[in-house]
Phi, psi and omega in degrees: 000131181277128179282134180276117179280116184267358183298315177297327179295309180293330178298313179295317179298319178297319178296320178296319178296321177296321178293320177297320179299317177296320180296330180295340180290337179294304177296332176297317179294323179295313179294323178297317179294328180272004181059040177257130185295348180294350178297331177293324178296314180294320179296316179293319178296320178296316180297316180296314181296318180294322180300310181293321178298314180294321180296319179295319179298313182295327182277349187242011180298134184218152178283345182285130183259317185265111181284155176281171181296320179296322178293325178295317176303312183292316183290330179289306180294314180298324179296315180295318180294316181296317179297317179298319180294316179294320182292344179282343184303311179299325178294319185292326187251007179281179179290355179287345177057051179270143175285176183298317181296314180296319180296317180291323178299314180297321180291313180297317178299324180287308187290334176271004181057034179283309176095005173281131187242151177255001188259122175267154179055062182302331181299337181264357181289146178300147181300325180297321178295318178297319177294318182296320178298314180293319181294323177300314180294322180296316178293322177297323179297313180290329176296322178295317181298314180297318179299319181290331181277323191252316190271303187298320177297323180292321181276355178058045181277118172057034179086006182291351180297342179285354179253020178299137186298331183301334181241037190284336179134193186297330181288352177298336178290335180284315182224087190284346187251147183297324181295317179292321178297316180297317179297319180294320178294320178297320177295318177299318178302316179294317181294320177296321177298313180297318179297318177296320179299315179296317180298319179293323178296322179291339178279354177117356177287153175293159179301323180295308180296321181297314182296314184290321179288331175296317180295317183279344176282308182293333177276358185047045181263313174093001174295133180241170176266358185232147182299322183271015178057213186293334181297337181294335181285332184048048187230095181303325180295316178295321178299322180293318178297316179295323177302312178298318180297320179294320177299316179296320180296333179272359180267155176295123184291333176295320178293321176299320179294317178299318180299318179291337180266014173100002181257046184298315182296319179296317179295323182292338180276356182296128184298315182298317181295319179294319178295319179300309181292325178294316177297318179297317180296315180296313181295322179295317179295315179298315181293320179295316179295322178294318179293329178290315184273324185270329182251000176059044176263140178310146192304306183296317179295323179295319179296317180295314181292321178296319177296320180297313181297316182296314182292317179299323180286312184292323179278353180072019181290312176087006173297142185237133170237002178212144179273089183271009183299329183256010177292158179224165171081215188303315182302318182291319178298318179295318180294322179297318178296313181298321180299317182286326180294310181077197184259216186264154170295139182086009176251187178269002183275171178237213182084190181295324183089143186296321185296328179289323176298318179295316179296320178299314180292321178296318179293319179296321179298319179294319180297319178294318181296326180294335177294336182267343181213095188296332184260002181284145176264104184242129184231129175285147183236149171221126182056040177064021177232145178300141178274115179299151180300325180296323179292314179299321180294316181291328175294315178298319178297319179297314181297322178295312181295322178299312181295319180295317178297318177300315181296315180297317180296317179297319178294320177298318178295324177298325180290339178275358177114359178290144171286169186302311183299315181292318182297315182295312184286326177293321177296317178296318181295327180284311185288334176264005180052044183261340177092263184289143172249216178235153182108167185294328186280328187229022183288179185296332179251015179254178173224176186262021185297316189274001184277157183297154179299324179299320178295322179296320178293321176297318180293322177298318177299319178297319179299314181292319178298317179295318181290325183265019173057037172063295191294330178301329179269313187296328181296335181290343181268001178275128178302326181294335179298321183274342181268330187288000000 
């Protein structure tokens, strides 16, 4: 039996904890400037986290540079869990007086960019806490992009092997190495955040609100500084800027980078991007027309609001400008579908992802066509290339596990006392990292304060499973993983 060397795993986890500790100094400085005593909480949390992170790094130094696949599984899942646990410290010891479960729930929701909150009366929350929530989502967003670019393709999770950087396209000649690509995407992420912040400030938002909403918009996280979310601003210009930011956050950042480097035509031909924008356009038009005819909203305003709701739902951002908790019929069915589909691979969104829906439909189309011609050679295509059987198989496996996890999570929530509507939508919102569900307890203008602790633990598990694409976590429970 081969012994699993955990030193590289702990080394990465220790480095991540040290980075989280440094990030805690930002809200500490904000609270110090605002003369809020919670700056001491952030400073102490930063010191504690950095101490343990540095100690783990020093104890885990190893000469091995290239980790094995099993070590990658462990360091990815362990890293997200460790960061979430450390990030919960400021919530637990702040003036909000949150319990351990509530603090961890807020942290997990933040770092996974889910956007479900445990904090009531956000307007009364200390500024440092508001900054920390936004910063967590912003860091979680870039973490998701890096994971999708570097980790998931190597591990062949859910068909992600088709996005390996080695075969990325003509722009590969510009930046041939994964490290350079990751650095460039991170810089683009930072520049888009800054651009959104300036644009929101120009629409009339305060610098504080503009900066925090820019971070949670590009991360498609949805944490706001106000209880009524974006609707509290009553600012159509700001809503439009956030709408554009959410669309960008749901796009593959590598394609955005390629487009900026002069490969606009190549990026525009990408199948996933075209399907993503097409679905958003169709859903926005349907939602806008329904709001115009069903809610008697002026036509132009209905189109803008409908687009906002559709984009916020599909990207899993969860910003709200309308209380759709009591809607019925087609709009709710469409929103439920969009929530589960999610955005593009390589974006900050979660859910099934558009490329998997396309591969599923392409494979199904071929299977149906084969029924009409037994001797015909029919091959499904993605991006004008044949879809390998291994990719189709892993996509089907992912969809099955996704559906099974969703069903188990919904049943578990039902056992904690949720009604059917709330259990189903809360499970979908957690596993798709979308945040708000439907119903009084988890609706767009509600929070998760009053739900049982057992339900919160189930939802936290759903958030992590959804963010880590299921298999990254589930493989750790296989006895063969530890024996091989």
